[in-house]
C-alpha positions in Angstrom: 105.0 -51.8 150.2 101.5 -52.1 150.7 99.3 -51.8 147.6 95.7 -51.3 147.0 94.6 -52.4 143.4 91.8 -50.8 141.2 90.5 -53.1 138.7 88.5 -52.2 135.7 86.7 -55.3 134.5 83.3 -56.4 133.3 81.0 -57.2 136.2 80.8 -60.7 135.3 84.5 -61.1 135.7 84.6 -59.8 139.2 81.6 -61.9 140.2 83.6 -64.9 138.8 86.7 -63.8 140.8 84.4 -63.5 143.9 82.9 -67.1 143.3 86.4 -68.9 143.1 87.5 -67.1 146.3 84.2 -67.9 148.1 84.5 -71.6 146.9 88.0 -71.8 148.1 87.2 -70.4 151.4 84.0 -72.8 151.6 86.4 -75.9 151.0 88.7 -74.9 153.8 91.4 -73.3 151.8 93.6 -70.5 152.7 92.8 -67.3 150.6 95.4 -64.4 150.8 93.6 -61.0 151.7 93.8 -58.7 148.7 93.0 -54.9 148.8 91.0 -54.5 145.6 88.4 -52.0 144.6 86.5 -52.8 141.5 85.1 -50.7 138.7 83.3 -51.7 135.5 84.9 -48.8 133.7 87.6 -46.4 133.6 85.1 -43.5 134.0 83.6 -45.1 137.1 87.1 -45.4 138.5 87.8 -41.5 137.7 84.6 -40.5 139.1 85.4 -42.3 142.4 89.1 -41.2 142.8 88.8 -37.5 142.1 91.7 -35.0 142.3 90.5 -33.9 145.6 90.1 -37.4 147.2 93.6 -38.3 145.9 94.9 -35.2 147.4 93.2 -36.2 150.8 95.0 -39.7 150.6 98.4 -37.9 149.8 97.9 -35.4 152.6 96.9 -38.0 155.3 100.2 -39.8 154.3 102.5 -37.1 154.2 101.0 -34.8 156.9 99.6 -37.4 159.4 96.7 -35.0 160.5 95.4 -35.3 164.1 91.7 -34.9 162.9 89.4 -34.5 160.1 89.4 -30.8 160.8 93.0 -30.6 160.7 93.2 -32.7 157.4 90.4 -30.1 155.9 93.0 -27.3 156.9 95.9 -28.8 155.5 94.2 -29.1 152.2 92.5 -25.9 152.2 88.8 -27.4 151.8 85.6 -27.0 153.6 85.1 -29.3 156.4 81.8 -30.6 155.5 83.2 -31.8 151.9 86.1 -33.2 153.4 84.0 -35.3 155.8 82.0 -36.4 153.0 85.2 -37.6 150.9 86.6 -39.2 154.1 83.4 -41.4 154.6 83.4 -42.4 150.9 87.0 -43.2 151.0 86.7 -45.1 154.3 83.6 -47.0 153.0 85.6 -48.5 150.1 88.7 -49.3 152.3 91.1 -46.7 151.2 91.4 -45.1 154.5 90.8 -46.0 158.4 89.4 -43.6 160.9 90.6 -44.3 164.6 89.3 -42.5 167.5 91.6 -40.7 169.9 90.9 -39.2 173.2 91.5 -35.3 173.2 90.3 -33.8 176.4 86.7 -34.9 177.2 85.8 -36.0 173.6 87.0 -38.3 170.9 88.7 -37.1 167.8 88.7 -38.9 164.5 92.0 -39.4 163.2 92.2 -40.6 159.4 94.9 -43.2 158.3 95.9 -44.4 155.1 96.9 -48.3 155.3 98.8 -48.4 152.0 101.4 -46.6 150.1 100.3 -46.9 146.5 97.4 -47.7 144.2 98.0 -50.0 141.3 95.6 -50.1 138.4 94.6 -53.2 136.7 92.5 -52.9 133.4 91.1 -56.2 131.8 91.2 -56.2 128.0 
């Protein structure tokens, strides 16, 4: 099962983890790719992963919409708002957009590349 991890940790710790990874890569060591989205507070994570965005991810996983328009109809939301949320989720790596030909145009099809979200909170 593919998992994306949300981390909540101080910015300094995130940068230290990045530095260690960067040094390992620079030294020629193999580094296992990780799907991690970092936040500095629980509030920031909540503001990012709203109920509406989580509903979009679930709808994509369960209904496999054939376009963003189809996704908006599935979740009964305004197309423009869904497009904005899709762009935000794509920018953070939580979904992918692939273009498929449909007639004379290209249709953007959303896909979620993981099955679950894990939450890791540093104390």
